[in-house]
NUFI-483485 format. One record per residue: residue in one letter; residue number from 1; x, y negated, z of N, C-alpha, C in turn. Coordinates in Angstrom, 3 decimals, always signed. Layout:
BEGIN
 aa   i      n.X      n.Y      n.Z     ca.X     ca.Y     ca.Z      c.X      c.Y      c.Z
  a NUM        X        Y        Z        X        Y        Z        X        Y        Z
...
end
This chain:
BEGIN
 aa   i      n.X      n.Y      n.Z     ca.X     ca.Y     ca.Z      c.X      c.Y      c.Z
  x   1  +33.027  +72.557  +47.367  +32.403  +73.835  +48.018  +33.680  +74.571  +48.565
  x   2  +33.802  +75.053  +49.730  +34.861  +75.881  +50.305  +34.618  +77.353  +49.815
  x   3  +35.722  +78.032  +50.185  +35.712  +79.559  +49.644  +34.894  +80.351  +50.474
  x   4  +34.509  +79.924  +51.868  +33.621  +80.740  +52.649  +32.080  +80.590  +52.053
  x   5  +31.945  +79.174  +51.919  +30.513  +78.936  +51.318  +30.166  +79.766  +49.901
  x   6  +31.503  +79.620  +49.144  +31.204  +80.129  +47.741  +30.917  +81.851  +48.093
  x   7  +31.813  +82.418  +48.976  +31.563  +83.811  +49.066  +30.224  +84.200  +49.430
  x   8  +29.683  +83.594  +50.568  +28.207  +83.954  +51.056  +27.151  +83.658  +49.921
  x   9  +27.361  +82.666  +49.129  +26.545  +82.351  +48.221  +26.320  +83.368  +47.060
  x  10  +27.643  +83.813  +46.677  +27.608  +84.925  +45.638  +27.200  +86.189  +46.298
  x  11  +27.349  +86.475  +47.577  +26.845  +87.559  +48.166  +25.279  +87.669  +48.319
  x  12  +24.747  +86.464  +48.433  +23.184  +86.319  +48.363  +22.777  +86.541  +47.128
  x  13  +23.369  +85.937  +46.000  +22.835  +86.168  +44.706  +22.804  +87.572  +44.327
  x  14  +23.851  +88.297  +44.652  +23.919  +89.624  +44.339  +22.822  +90.546  +44.965
  x  15  +22.602  +90.144  +46.204  +21.632  +90.779  +46.844  +20.193  +90.583  +46.303
  x  16  +19.841  +89.251  +46.078  +18.664  +89.072  +45.471  +18.603  +89.592  +44.098
  x  17  +19.558  +89.627  +43.233  +19.491  +90.215  +41.980  +19.162  +91.810  +42.158
  x  18  +19.929  +92.446  +43.079  +19.517  +93.850  +43.276  +18.278  +94.197  +43.716
  x  19  +17.667  +93.187  +44.572  +16.268  +93.466  +44.952  +15.303  +93.392  +43.758
  x  20  +15.493  +92.354  +42.962  +14.649  +92.148  +41.890  +14.703  +93.402  +41.010
  x  21  +15.906  +93.925  +40.636  +15.927  +94.991  +39.638  +15.401  +96.139  +40.222
  x  22  +15.541  +96.441  +41.624  +14.894  +97.562  +42.314  +13.432  +97.447  +42.172
  x  23  +12.796  +96.378  +42.361  +11.321  +96.253  +42.445  +10.932  +96.511  +40.891
  x  24  +11.582  +95.872  +40.023  +11.157  +95.878  +38.612  +11.427  +97.433  +38.145
  x  25  +12.550  +98.190  +38.436  +12.802  +99.482  +38.109  +11.692 +100.382  +38.678
  x  26  +11.397 +100.194  +40.050  +10.522 +101.199  +40.630   +9.176 +101.021  +39.958
  x  27   +8.598  +99.794  +39.689   +7.397  +99.652  +39.012   +7.384 +100.077  +37.668
  x  28   +8.354 +100.197  +36.928   +8.387 +100.658  +35.538   +8.467 +102.419  +35.723
  x  29   +9.095 +102.794  +36.468   +9.273 +104.339  +36.724   +7.901 +104.819  +37.176
  x  30   +7.287 +104.104  +37.956   +5.862 +104.348  +38.480   +4.738 +104.417  +37.318
  x  31   +5.023 +103.397  +36.475   +4.089 +103.189  +35.254   +4.298 +104.244  +34.289
  x  32   +5.653 +104.734  +34.007   +5.854 +105.707  +33.140   +5.472 +107.118  +33.598
  x  33   +5.585 +107.282  +35.049   +4.987 +108.594  +35.598   +3.612 +108.758  +35.552
  x  34   +2.819 +107.600  +35.537   +1.477 +107.659  +35.507   +0.895 +107.676  +34.050
  x  35   +1.448 +106.887  +33.087   +0.749 +106.818  +31.879   +1.239 +107.871  +30.810
  x  36   +2.475 +108.508  +31.058   +2.858 +109.473  +30.169   +2.106 +110.676  +30.124
  x  37   +1.607 +111.438  +31.158   +0.748 +112.469  +31.152   -0.644 +112.246  +30.223
  x  38   -1.078 +111.017  +30.220   -2.313 +110.912  +29.564   -2.330 +110.869  +28.148
  x  39   -1.259 +110.381  +27.319   -1.198 +110.338  +26.013   -0.014 +111.042  +25.376
  x  40   +0.751 +111.755  +26.219   +2.026 +112.414  +25.719   +3.013 +111.330  +25.601
  x  41   +4.052 +111.857  +24.972   +5.193 +110.835  +24.840   +5.230 +110.372  +23.383
  x  42   +4.903 +109.133  +23.478   +4.772 +108.231  +22.120   +5.750 +107.166  +22.205
  x  43   +5.460 +106.297  +21.091   +6.546 +105.057  +21.135   +6.480 +104.236  +22.342
  x  44   +5.038 +104.011  +22.864   +4.955 +102.998  +23.962   +5.660 +103.697  +25.188
  x  45   +5.509 +105.146  +25.316   +6.003 +105.728  +26.429   +7.502 +105.762  +26.504
  x  46   +8.044 +105.813  +25.317   +9.592 +105.781  +25.132  +10.061 +104.363  +25.500
  x  47   +9.291 +103.380  +25.187   +9.762 +102.060  +25.658   +9.561 +101.823  +27.210
  x  48   +8.291 +102.346  +27.706   +8.270 +102.298  +29.069   +9.562 +103.089  +29.814
  x  49   +9.676 +104.394  +29.302  +11.040 +105.144  +29.882  +12.244 +104.532  +29.787
  x  50  +12.484 +103.912  +28.662  +13.837 +103.141  +28.431  +14.005 +101.953  +29.330
  x  51  +12.848 +101.145  +29.469  +12.746 +100.019  +30.402  +13.009 +100.506  +31.747
  x  52  +12.428 +101.527  +32.286  +12.379 +102.032  +33.577  +13.978 +102.489  +33.941
  x  53  +14.516 +103.199  +32.942  +15.834 +103.716  +33.173  +16.889 +102.539  +33.220
  x  54  +16.817 +101.538  +32.297  +17.701 +100.445  +32.390  +17.577  +99.575  +33.677
  x  55  +16.407  +99.427  +34.088  +16.080  +98.747  +35.339  +16.665  +99.318  +36.471
  x  56  +16.552 +100.654  +36.639  +17.100 +101.474  +37.720  +18.696 +101.313  +37.596
  x  57  +19.247 +101.501  +36.313  +20.631 +101.362  +36.317  +21.245 +100.072  +36.575
  x  58  +20.633  +99.144  +36.134  +20.970  +97.567  +36.674  +20.818  +97.442  +38.212
  x  59  +19.716  +98.073  +38.803  +19.621  +97.868  +40.176  +20.726  +98.485  +40.883
  x  60  +21.156  +99.793  +40.415  +22.240 +100.562  +41.062  +23.506  +99.853  +40.874
  x  61  +23.784  +99.208  +39.824  +24.987  +98.409  +39.561  +24.977  +97.232  +40.654
  x  62  +23.908  +96.546  +40.688  +23.894  +95.293  +41.462  +24.186  +95.741  +43.092
  x  63  +23.438  +96.828  +43.335  +23.661  +97.239  +44.713  +25.209  +97.580  +44.976
  x  64  +25.772  +98.300  +43.981  +27.289  +98.613  +44.158  +28.144  +97.338  +44.112
  x  65  +27.757  +96.427  +43.342  +28.537  +95.109  +43.495  +28.497  +94.365  +44.834
  x  66  +27.152  +94.433  +45.211  +26.912  +93.938  +46.548  +27.683  +94.572  +47.663
  x  67  +27.624  +95.906  +47.555  +28.311  +96.709  +48.713  +29.908  +96.336  +48.640
  x  68  +30.398  +96.335  +47.361  +32.033  +96.098  +47.209  +32.233  +94.715  +47.744
  x  69  +31.411  +93.504  +47.431  +31.733  +92.321  +48.005  +31.524  +92.205  +49.398
  x  70  +30.514  +92.962  +49.968  +30.380  +92.848  +51.440  +31.473  +93.549  +52.224
  x  71  +32.091  +94.381  +51.465  +33.202  +95.200  +52.146  +34.480  +94.173  +52.391
  x  72  +34.558  +93.405  +51.563  +35.619  +92.266  +51.522  +35.522  +91.336  +52.757
  x  73  +36.410  +91.238  +53.575  +36.335  +90.118  +54.639  +35.937  +88.801  +54.070
  x  74  +35.102  +88.169  +54.828  +34.838  +86.748  +54.527  +35.961  +85.910  +54.625
  x  75  +36.261  +84.826  +53.779  +37.229  +83.781  +54.022  +37.059  +83.125  +55.441
  x  76  +38.161  +82.676  +55.941  +37.941  +81.977  +57.159  +37.303  +80.651  +57.017
  x  77  +36.667  +80.114  +57.985  +36.106  +78.792  +57.983  +36.885  +77.697  +57.756
  x  78  +36.667  +76.673  +56.995  +37.524  +75.505  +56.684  +37.930  +74.680  +57.984
  x  79  +39.027  +74.198  +57.997  +39.416  +73.299  +59.005  +38.348  +71.928  +58.998
  x  80  +37.679  +71.678  +60.198  +36.723  +70.422  +60.151  +37.508  +69.058  +59.708
  x  81  +38.789  +69.013  +60.153  +39.501  +67.916  +59.850  +39.636  +67.684  +58.164
  x  82  +39.985  +68.908  +57.525  +40.074  +68.792  +56.108  +38.747  +68.600  +55.471
  x  83  +37.668  +69.090  +56.029  +36.436  +68.739  +55.615  +36.023  +67.285  +55.580
  x  84  +36.437  +66.756  +56.810  +36.185  +65.322  +56.889  +36.883  +64.520  +56.019
  x  85  +38.206  +64.892  +55.759  +39.219  +64.216  +54.649  +38.503  +64.280  +53.251
  x  86  +37.977  +65.443  +52.981  +37.243  +65.584  +51.687  +36.111  +64.625  +51.668
  x  87  +35.319  +64.477  +52.559  +34.171  +63.647  +52.613  +34.570  +62.081  +52.485
  x  88  +35.655  +61.789  +53.402  +35.960  +60.443  +53.122  +36.681  +60.045  +51.822
  x  89  +37.344  +61.166  +51.140  +37.844  +60.807  +49.732  +36.795  +60.675  +48.832
  x  90  +35.555  +61.439  +49.028  +34.582  +61.280  +48.133  +33.747  +59.987  +48.258
  x  91  +33.656  +59.605  +49.526  +33.075  +58.327  +49.784  +33.955  +57.083  +49.129
  x  92  +35.150  +57.173  +49.225  +36.078  +56.135  +48.882  +36.198  +55.955  +47.533
  x  93  +35.647  +56.940  +46.742  +35.640  +56.790  +45.252  +34.754  +55.690  +44.663
  x  94  +33.804  +55.294  +45.602  +32.961  +54.069  +45.126  +33.186  +52.845  +45.861
  x  95  +33.264  +51.626  +45.241  +33.529  +50.532  +45.959  +32.710  +50.268  +47.183
  x  96  +31.535  +50.477  +47.142  +30.497  +50.285  +48.352  +30.976  +51.077  +49.439
  x  97  +31.283  +52.442  +49.116  +31.676  +53.289  +50.123  +32.914  +53.027  +50.793
  x  98  +33.885  +52.516  +49.841  +35.104  +52.048  +50.446  +35.001  +50.926  +51.389
  x  99  +34.073  +49.937  +51.035  +33.822  +48.735  +51.970  +33.303  +49.407  +53.386
  x 100  +32.382  +50.167  +53.107  +31.586  +50.621  +54.410  +32.700  +51.314  +55.253
  x 101  +33.457  +52.338  +54.831  +34.620  +52.761  +55.587  +35.530  +51.950  +56.221
  x 102  +35.952  +50.814  +55.471  +36.858  +49.820  +55.972  +36.226  +49.155  +57.108
  x 103  +34.922  +48.906  +56.959  +34.111  +48.166  +58.119  +33.992  +48.990  +59.287
  x 104  +33.846  +50.344  +59.047  +33.866  +51.213  +60.247  +35.102  +51.310  +60.886
  x 105  +36.021  +51.480  +60.187  +37.588  +51.518  +60.836  +37.767  +50.263  +61.629
  x 106  +37.356  +49.127  +61.056  +37.663  +47.902  +61.607  +36.879  +47.869  +62.915
  x 107  +35.716  +48.220  +62.989  +34.877  +48.067  +64.149  +35.486  +49.081  +65.167
  x 108  +35.752  +50.164  +64.856  +36.472  +51.325  +65.719  +37.754  +50.619  +66.375
  x 109  +38.573  +50.129  +65.616  +39.811  +49.363  +66.212  +39.476  +48.448  +67.064
  x 110  +38.409  +47.588  +66.771  +37.990  +46.372  +67.603  +37.324  +46.870  +68.889
  x 111  +36.728  +48.011  +68.825  +36.115  +48.386  +69.949  +37.232  +48.961  +71.045
  x 112  +38.209  +49.534  +70.474  +39.284  +49.943  +71.296  +39.986  +48.825  +72.011
  x 113  +39.792  +47.616  +71.670  +40.475  +46.456  +72.209  +39.631  +45.547  +73.005
  x 114  +38.359  +46.199  +73.280  +37.457  +45.438  +74.070  +38.144  +44.874  +75.460
  x 115  +37.892  +43.713  +75.757  +38.320  +43.194  +77.241  +39.863  +42.912  +77.151
  x 116  +40.533  +43.046  +76.061  +41.880  +42.965  +76.229  +42.370  +41.475  +75.953
  x 117  +43.521  +41.101  +76.301  +44.147  +39.772  +76.394  +44.398  +39.415  +74.811
  x 118  +44.431  +40.305  +74.076  +44.796  +40.087  +72.503  +43.513  +40.166  +71.717
  x 119  +42.285  +40.150  +72.126  +41.209  +40.293  +71.315  +41.079  +39.074  +70.346
  x 120  +41.191  +38.010  +70.865  +41.027  +36.866  +70.030  +42.155  +36.840  +68.859
  x 121  +43.479  +37.197  +69.263  +44.360  +37.348  +68.119  +44.261  +38.451  +67.201
  x 122  +43.607  +39.405  +67.691  +43.172  +40.634  +66.766  +42.115  +40.210  +65.870
  x 123  +41.188  +39.395  +66.252  +40.162  +38.864  +65.320  +40.695  +37.816  +64.339
  x 124  +41.711  +37.000  +64.686  +42.345  +36.229  +63.768  +43.133  +37.065  +62.777
  x 125  +43.729  +38.200  +63.102  +44.388  +39.122  +62.194  +43.383  +39.581  +61.171
  x 126  +42.195  +40.035  +61.640  +41.161  +40.578  +60.855  +40.752  +39.485  +59.767
  x 127  +40.598  +38.302  +60.282  +40.258  +37.276  +59.307  +41.140  +36.893  +58.121
  x 128  +42.553  +36.889  +58.684  +43.680  +36.672  +57.757  +43.795  +37.777  +56.724
  x 129  +43.642  +38.953  +57.274  +43.809  +40.116  +56.451  +42.638  +40.150  +55.281
  x 130  +41.351  +39.799  +55.566  +40.285  +39.711  +54.599  +40.555  +38.501  +53.655
  x 131  +41.121  +37.545  +54.179  +41.299  +36.376  +53.143  +42.489  +36.800  +52.238
  x 132  +43.469  +37.525  +52.700  +44.748  +37.943  +51.787  +44.173  +38.926  +51.000
  x 133  +43.312  +39.880  +51.360  +42.725  +40.749  +50.426  +42.070  +40.127  +49.110
  x 134  +41.170  +39.156  +49.637  +40.595  +38.305  +48.512  +41.570  +37.709  +47.516
  x 135  +42.650  +37.322  +48.174  +43.603  +36.385  +47.242  +44.604  +37.472  +46.492
  x 136  +44.688  +38.739  +46.921  +45.647  +39.554  +46.387  +45.539  +39.708  +44.891
  x 137  +44.298  +39.796  +44.418  +44.118  +39.908  +42.930  +44.819  +38.925  +42.060
  x 138  +44.964  +37.662  +42.634  +45.478  +36.590  +41.943  +46.959  +36.201  +42.124
  x 139  +47.549  +37.118  +43.190  +48.879  +36.784  +43.453  +49.770  +37.621  +42.448
  x 140  +50.189  +36.948  +41.275  +50.910  +37.684  +40.250  +52.455  +37.198  +40.398
  x 141  +53.131  +37.983  +39.721  +54.639  +37.424  +39.635  +55.329  +37.575  +41.068
  x 142  +55.871  +36.505  +41.605  +56.601  +36.343  +43.019  +55.487  +36.779  +43.929
  x 143  +54.355  +36.444  +43.761  +53.234  +36.770  +44.710  +52.962  +38.103  +45.139
  x 144  +53.340  +39.161  +44.100  +53.098  +40.440  +44.465  +54.106  +41.060  +45.375
  x 145  +55.387  +40.578  +45.538  +56.248  +41.030  +46.557  +55.725  +40.551  +47.962
  x 146  +55.097  +39.230  +47.962  +54.577  +38.856  +49.318  +53.361  +39.644  +49.820
  x 147  +52.613  +40.159  +48.857  +51.480  +40.985  +49.296  +51.991  +42.393  +49.795
  x 148  +53.117  +42.912  +49.314  +53.770  +44.200  +49.813  +54.154  +43.886  +51.267
  x 149  +54.910  +42.883  +51.344  +55.476  +42.398  +52.668  +54.514  +42.166  +53.803
  x 150  +53.446  +41.489  +53.169  +52.142  +41.400  +54.194  +51.631  +42.573  +54.547
  x 151  +51.434  +43.606  +53.662  +50.775  +44.919  +54.081  +51.702  +45.580  +55.119
  x 152  +53.015  +45.619  +55.013  +54.049  +46.095  +55.862  +53.827  +45.427  +57.261
  x 153  +53.794  +43.983  +57.196  +53.599  +43.402  +58.514  +52.285  +43.516  +59.266
  x 154  +51.181  +43.706  +58.466  +50.011  +43.794  +59.111  +49.870  +45.265  +59.755
  x 155  +50.585  +46.440  +58.973  +50.564  +47.572  +59.835  +51.262  +47.616  +61.071
  x 156  +52.475  +46.868  +60.860  +53.343  +46.764  +62.321  +52.449  +45.973  +63.332
  x 157  +51.818  +45.043  +62.962  +51.160  +44.209  +63.857  +49.794  +44.980  +64.495
  x 158  +49.119  +45.834  +63.796  +48.164  +46.523  +64.206  +48.660  +47.705  +65.158
  x 159  +49.746  +48.256  +64.867  +50.336  +49.250  +65.913  +50.763  +48.626  +66.947
  x 160  +51.259  +47.475  +66.842  +51.770  +46.665  +68.110  +50.437  +46.228  +68.967
  x 161  +49.390  +45.969  +68.295  +48.318  +45.494  +69.094  +47.575  +46.835  +69.817
  x 162  +47.529  +48.069  +69.197  +47.139  +49.095  +69.978  +48.065  +49.462  +70.975
  x 163  +49.347  +49.238  +70.895  +50.144  +49.610  +72.036  +49.999  +48.539  +73.258
  x 164  +49.799  +47.314  +72.726  +49.537  +46.341  +73.840  +48.315  +46.764  +74.612
  x 165  +47.243  +47.108  +73.842  +45.880  +47.560  +74.619  +46.006  +48.713  +75.649
  x 166  +47.038  +49.771  +75.030  +47.243  +51.056  +75.809  +47.960  +50.614  +77.078
  x 167  +48.919  +49.759  +76.954  +49.669  +49.281  +78.182  +48.707  +48.622  +79.167
  x 168  +47.981  +47.734  +78.489  +47.156  +46.934  +79.501  +45.971  +47.845  +80.136
  x 169  +45.553  +48.843  +79.592  +44.746  +49.840  +80.175  +45.366  +50.616  +81.197
  x 170  +46.759  +50.888  +81.267  +47.414  +51.576  +82.183  +47.930  +50.759  +83.381
  x 171  +47.847  +49.366  +83.238  +48.195  +48.506  +84.345  +47.413  +48.875  +85.762
  x 172  +46.132  +48.871  +85.642  +45.448  +49.374  +86.985  +45.844  +50.597  +87.525
  x 173  +46.315  +51.432  +86.872  +46.701  +52.754  +87.234  +48.115  +52.724  +87.846
  x 174  +48.857  +51.874  +87.721  +50.372  +51.778  +88.251  +50.418  +51.391  +89.703
  x 175  +51.209  +52.089  +90.496  +51.108  +51.495  +91.867  +51.673  +50.157  +92.097
  x 176  +51.192  +49.330  +93.011  +51.747  +47.888  +93.273  +53.239  +48.025  +93.691
  x 177  +54.005  +47.048  +93.138  +55.306  +46.901  +93.720  +56.286  +46.631  +92.324
  x 178  +57.467  +46.935  +92.422  +58.394  +46.658  +91.289  +57.970  +47.182  +90.059
  x 179  +57.694  +48.476  +89.990  +57.279  +49.119  +88.784  +56.087  +48.472  +88.174
  x 180  +55.137  +47.992  +88.930  +53.966  +47.371  +88.219  +54.324  +46.033  +87.815
  x 181  +55.158  +45.357  +88.535  +55.740  +44.012  +88.066  +56.429  +44.171  +86.708
  x 182  +57.178  +45.113  +86.681  +57.877  +45.370  +85.302  +57.071  +45.693  +84.296
  x 183  +56.136  +46.566  +84.636  +54.954  +46.847  +83.437  +54.295  +45.622  +82.990
  x 184  +53.922  +44.766  +83.918  +53.168  +43.622  +83.531  +54.077  +42.662  +82.733
  x 185  +55.338  +42.376  +83.110  +56.126  +41.749  +82.278  +56.288  +42.295  +80.728
  x 186  +56.524  +43.596  +80.699  +56.537  +44.141  +79.436  +55.243  +44.015  +78.572
  x 187  +54.203  +44.066  +79.347  +52.908  +43.872  +78.695  +52.843  +42.504  +78.131
  x 188  +53.238  +41.541  +79.105  +53.048  +40.045  +78.626  +54.114  +39.687  +77.450
  x 189  +55.204  +40.423  +77.356  +56.051  +40.333  +76.294  +55.580  +40.848  +75.085
  x 190  +55.086  +42.074  +75.174  +54.395  +42.579  +73.934  +53.250  +41.832  +73.361
  x 191  +52.389  +41.299  +74.274  +51.248  +40.379  +73.972  +51.683  +39.113  +73.248
  x 192  +52.842  +38.485  +73.855  +53.241  +37.348  +73.280  +53.918  +37.559  +71.786
  x 193  +54.543  +38.679  +71.625  +55.164  +39.164  +70.431  +53.952  +39.410  +69.373
  x 194  +52.878  +39.904  +69.788  +51.753  +40.106  +68.893  +51.084  +38.730  +68.532
  x 195  +51.052  +37.936  +69.307  +50.314  +36.689  +69.061  +51.284  +35.783  +68.005
  x 196  +52.653  +35.799  +68.384  +53.414  +35.134  +67.357  +53.357  +35.760  +66.040
  x 197  +53.386  +37.078  +65.901  +53.320  +37.732  +64.758  +51.971  +37.432  +63.865
  x 198  +50.859  +37.298  +64.702  +49.632  +36.907  +63.933  +49.617  +35.633  +63.564
  x 199  +50.337  +34.613  +64.224  +50.577  +33.266  +63.776  +51.360  +33.190  +62.483
  x 200  +52.491  +34.017  +62.415  +53.271  +34.117  +61.264  +52.453  +34.712  +60.016
  x 201  +51.654  +35.754  +60.415  +50.893  +36.159  +59.198  +49.932  +35.251  +58.656
  x 202  +49.372  +34.497  +59.631  +48.304  +33.361  +59.161  +49.077  +32.389  +58.297
  x 203  +50.287  +31.973  +58.518  +50.938  +31.156  +57.703  +51.355  +31.739  +56.335
  x 204  +51.682  +32.979  +56.426  +51.901  +33.689  +55.088  +50.535  +33.692  +54.135
  x 205  +49.385  +33.867  +54.744  +48.230  +33.802  +53.953  +47.907  +32.430  +53.587
  x 206  +48.332  +31.333  +54.290  +47.963  +30.041  +53.988  +49.012  +29.674  +52.814
  x 207  +50.188  +30.160  +52.911  +51.132  +29.997  +51.832  +50.640  +30.665  +50.547
  x 208  +50.036  +31.846  +50.560  +49.383  +32.572  +49.413  +48.023  +31.825  +48.981
  x 209  +47.476  +31.072  +49.733  +46.449  +30.357  +49.120  +46.897  +29.200  +48.450
  x 210  +48.045  +28.639  +48.938  +48.495  +27.494  +48.433  +49.118  +27.850  +46.904
  x 211  +49.833  +29.069  +46.811  +50.284  +29.483  +45.726  +49.244  +29.786  +44.590
  x 212  +47.871  +30.321  +45.034  +46.899  +30.621  +44.191  +46.323  +29.139  +43.652
  x 213  +46.252  +28.296  +44.579  +45.593  +26.962  +44.201  +46.606  +26.268  +43.105
  x 214  +47.738  +26.246  +43.491  +48.826  +25.673  +42.462  +48.847  +26.394  +41.202
  x 215  +48.779  +27.726  +41.221  +48.819  +28.319  +39.953  +47.632  +28.058  +38.975
  x 216  +46.442  +27.899  +39.693  +45.330  +27.542  +38.773  +45.094  +26.146  +38.538
  x 217  +46.013  +25.180  +39.200  +45.945  +23.710  +38.957  +46.550  +23.473  +37.535
  x 218  +45.896  +22.550  +36.899  +46.513  +22.212  +35.531  +47.512  +21.233  +35.716
  x 219  +48.388  +20.876  +34.659  +49.343  +19.846  +34.744  +48.752  +18.546  +35.032
  x 220  +49.589  +17.418  +35.458  +49.217  +16.243  +35.778  +48.683  +15.529  +34.596
  x 221  +47.571  +14.911  +34.755  +46.910  +13.970  +33.626  +46.413  +15.010  +32.551
  x 222  +46.069  +16.161  +32.793  +45.605  +17.184  +31.813  +44.497  +17.803  +32.419
  x 223  +43.557  +18.433  +31.431  +42.433  +19.167  +31.928  +42.720  +20.694  +31.280
  x 224  +41.936  +21.406  +31.885  +42.013  +22.790  +31.495  +41.208  +22.982  +30.184
  x 225  +41.533  +23.746  +29.241  +40.784  +23.918  +27.946  +39.337  +24.263  +27.982
  x 226  +39.199  +25.022  +29.156  +37.775  +25.415  +29.315  +36.900  +24.290  +29.740
  x 227  +37.480  +23.392  +30.545  +36.698  +22.168  +31.153  +36.677  +21.261  +29.889
  x 228  +37.595  +21.140  +28.970  +37.431  +20.131  +27.946  +36.385  +20.693  +26.883
  x 229  +36.296  +22.100  +26.704  +35.352  +22.746  +25.724  +33.925  +22.369  +26.547
  x 230  +33.687  +22.492  +27.742  +32.424  +22.283  +28.409  +32.006  +20.758  +28.146
  x 231  +32.897  +19.935  +28.289  +32.736  +18.546  +28.060  +32.171  +18.252  +26.603
  x 232  +32.952  +18.725  +25.647  +32.581  +18.591  +24.217  +31.325  +19.288  +23.944
  x 233  +31.020  +20.512  +24.384  +29.774  +21.086  +24.119  +28.577  +20.232  +24.702
  x 234  +28.670  +19.675  +25.753  +27.823  +18.833  +26.478  +27.379  +17.734  +25.572
  x 235  +28.534  +16.916  +25.210  +28.448  +15.837  +24.248  +27.550  +16.136  +22.941
  x 236  +27.964  +17.234  +22.360  +27.355  +17.795  +21.041  +25.752  +17.962  +21.312
  x 237  +25.524  +18.730  +22.389  +24.074  +18.993  +22.625  +23.218  +17.823  +22.955
  x 238  +23.953  +16.836  +23.666  +23.126  +15.563  +24.138  +22.948  +14.801  +22.716
  x 239  +24.003  +14.752  +21.691  +23.819  +14.022  +20.549  +22.634  +14.718  +19.701
  x 240  +22.676  +16.132  +19.631  +21.581  +16.681  +18.796  +20.259  +16.514  +19.428
  x 241  +20.176  +16.355  +20.787  +18.918  +16.120  +21.369  +18.307  +14.728  +21.139
  x 242  +19.341  +13.817  +21.139  +18.886  +12.405  +20.796  +18.496  +12.137  +19.339
  x 243  +19.283  +13.107  +18.441  +18.839  +13.009  +17.103  +17.423  +13.606  +16.692
  x 244  +17.105  +14.749  +17.515  +15.766  +15.285  +17.174  +14.761  +14.415  +17.799
  x 245  +15.061  +13.609  +18.933  +14.126  +12.622  +19.372  +13.776  +11.621  +18.517
  x 246  +14.823  +11.121  +17.675  +14.634   +9.958  +16.851  +13.943  +10.551  +15.618
  x 247  +13.953  +11.767  +15.325  +13.125  +12.227  +14.040  +11.665  +12.433  +14.428
  x 248  +11.448  +12.779  +15.691   +9.977  +13.036  +15.987   +9.426  +11.734  +16.399
  x 249  +10.147  +10.595  +16.874   +9.441   +9.417  +17.111   +8.689   +8.888  +16.025
  x 250   +7.482   +8.216  +16.044   +6.689   +7.590  +14.883   +7.337   +6.348  +14.458
  x 251   +7.305   +5.970  +13.111   +8.059   +4.646  +12.637   +7.388   +3.585  +13.220
  x 252   +8.114   +2.511  +13.697   +7.529   +1.155  +14.049   +7.329   +0.406  +12.779
  x 253   +6.047   -0.310  +12.668   +5.670   -1.131  +11.506   +5.833   -2.617  +12.116
  x 254   +6.314   -3.525  +11.200   +6.420   -4.991  +11.608   +4.984   -5.469  +11.818
  x 255   +5.008   -6.619  +12.492   +3.706   -7.270  +12.955   +3.064   -7.892  +11.882
  x 256   +1.643   -7.761  +11.483   +1.025   -8.384  +10.538   +0.930   -7.397   +9.359
  x 257   +1.560   -6.309   +9.436   +1.571   -5.483   +8.148   +0.525   -4.275   +8.349
  x 258   -0.131   -4.360   +9.418   -1.356   -3.199   +9.647   -2.433   -3.545   +8.702
  x 259   -2.816   -4.901   +8.214   -3.991   -5.149   +7.545   -3.548   -5.084   +5.960
  x 260   -4.569   -5.011   +5.136   -4.267   -4.933   +3.560   -4.740   -6.175   +3.063
  x 261   -3.926   -6.876   +2.221   -4.119   -8.123   +1.620   -5.068   -8.121   +0.456
  x 262   -5.940   -8.894   +0.270   -7.032   -8.864   -0.942   -6.507   -9.910   -1.875
end
């Protein structure tokens, strides 16, 4: 809550409180003025008079506080950009909100590149980035440095892609001639550099996947302890099941022993 909203909320609370105490004080004063002449001043009348006086005093104090606060200039309205940043930070505290915001940003950047010559390369960059994000939790040790380098490279590639799209949108505006030809050559060079950078980024992601695969692969002619435990547990359960089946099976009598000899 910003300072301006807090100021007006406090002003509203003081005004409502002053109104309540004014109504209560007025009612008690009227009741005291009407009931006192009938029975004189007794204990009940003293209570009525005390409550009326207290209510009037509280109402006067509340109105004084309200006037004092109203005389203070209201704080300026907050910057909408700061409010948006606070909202974004609040949403990003939750994993689902962070995912939604990342998808919104991705779609926004993708929309800015609609119809561009590097659209397909940009989509490849998005897929490679998502793949590396899934692998980053398992890239430990030397792999952590590769993740940092990939983050720097991705930021550079995205900035380069936006620059290529901006130059491409300016091509139809440039007059035909040598200047336009030079601008087209610069655009083609930037687009080629972006495509080569995306290819190199994809190779880095493939190398990261190979590292994760080899890091989780057991030694030659050996099995992971978890896999061996699963096999042993399966054999034990199968043996127990066969033993129980043998106990429940009725005994088999030899032939000719069913009758009783006399």
